[in-house]
N, C-alpha and C positions, 0 to 999 in steps of 0.2 A: 417442393415448396420451400422457400427460404424465409428466414426470420429477419428482424431488423438489423442484426449484426452481419448479415450476409452469409450466415451458415445455412446448412441444409437441415432444418429441423421443423417440427410442427408449428403452425402458427398459434399464437397465444389467443385463446378464445376469451371472450368477455363474460363475466358472471352476470346473471340476471337478477332481477329484484327479488324473486323467490329464493334464490341461493343466498342473497344478502340477508333477507329476513330470517332464514333458517340459521345462518351463521351467528347472527346476533342473539336469537332466541336460545340456541344451545350454549352460547357463551354466558348468558345470564344464569343458566342452570349449572354451568361448570362441567358439563359432560360433553365430550367430543371424541370421535374416532380420529386416529392419527391420519388416516387416508383422507378423510373429509377436511381436516385442518389443512393438510398440504394442498388439496384441491382448491380450497378457499384462498389460500395464500397465493396460489398461482393465477387465480382468475379474478379476484376482487381487489379493488384499489383501497389503500388505507384510508383515504379521505372519505370514501363511501362508507366504510365500516365505522368511522368515527361519527359521521352524521347520523347513520342509522342507530348507533348505540345511544347517542344523545336523545334522539326521538323515542327510542324504546324506553329509556329511563324516565323521560317526561311522561309518557303514556302510563308506565307502571305507577308512578307517583300519583297521577290523576285518578287512576282506578282505585288505588288505596284510599285516597281522600274521599272519593265518592262512596266507597264501602263504609268508611268510618262515619261519614255524614249520615248515611242511611241508617246505621245502627244506633248512633247517638241521638240523632234528630228525629 
């Protein structure tokens, strides 16, 4: 099988939504295995990671606000 550059190498597989969510969740915690990091870098697009990170941050803030509102209110 050949890749886009015409060489004989494995085809680049696309990362799934589950892999994207796991990558963002682990990055929020700051803990990641080197092999998993390299796998994510090979399979996920940076734009996908940025969008998922923004969505994750917004969800995190909303959950915090709901918790504070429940405790205070």
